[in-house]
N, C-alpha and C positions, 0 to 999 in steps of 0.2 A: 558318518568319520569325513564325509569327504567334507561336510560344509568348515568342520573344525577344521581341516588342512586349510583350510580356504581363510578363515579368521586369525587363524597362527600366522599366513603369510603377511596377510591384513595390519596386524602389532607389529609382525615386527621387522616388515621393512616401511611401514609407512604408506602405504600405498592402497588404494580402494580398489578390491575383487568386484567386477561387473556383469563376469561372465566366467562361468565355469563350465569347464568339458572334459568332455575325456573320449582318447582317441583308442581303440581298439577294434583290431579287423573283426571279430567274433565277440557279436552282442545278442543276446537271446531277448524274444521279445517281453517276457517276463522282467528285466534287469529295466528294457530299453523304457517301456509302459512308466516302472519306475524313475526313470531320471529324468523323466518328463514330467510327471509326478513333481518332482524337485529342481525343477528349472536348469535341468544341467542337461546342457547339449553333450552331442552324442556323434560321433566319425568316424566312420570305418576308413579314412585316409588320412595321411596329416597333410600330404598337399590341398584339400580340401579346406582345414583348416587355414593354412598359412594362408591360403586367397584368402578367406572370411576375412584377417587376421588384418590381413594389407592394406584391404579394402576400408576397415573401421576407422584404419588411422590417416587414409588419405579423406574421410569422405570428414576429419576432427583437422587438418591443413596439417598430418605429422607424417609423418615415412616411417618406417617399421625399421625398428635395432637388429645388435643380433641376435639378444637376445628373445625373439618374439615378443616385444614388448615398442610398443609406440616410443617415438625423441621429437 
C-alpha cells in the first residue's frame, strides 16, 4: 500500500520518489523488519528526518524548501 502511494505521487506530480520514509514514535520490531525489507526508512523523530533531508539537498547543491523538498 505504501509503495502504491509513492507511485501515485510520482504520476500525479511528475517527480521521482527516491526515498520512502515513515515517521512514528512507536514502531514494533516486526514492522521495522518489514520496512527494512521494503527499503522504507523508519524514524521515531521528525527532527532526524529533517536533518537527513537537508543534508541530501546540500549534497546536490540545493536547499531545503518549506515543503520538505529540495529546491
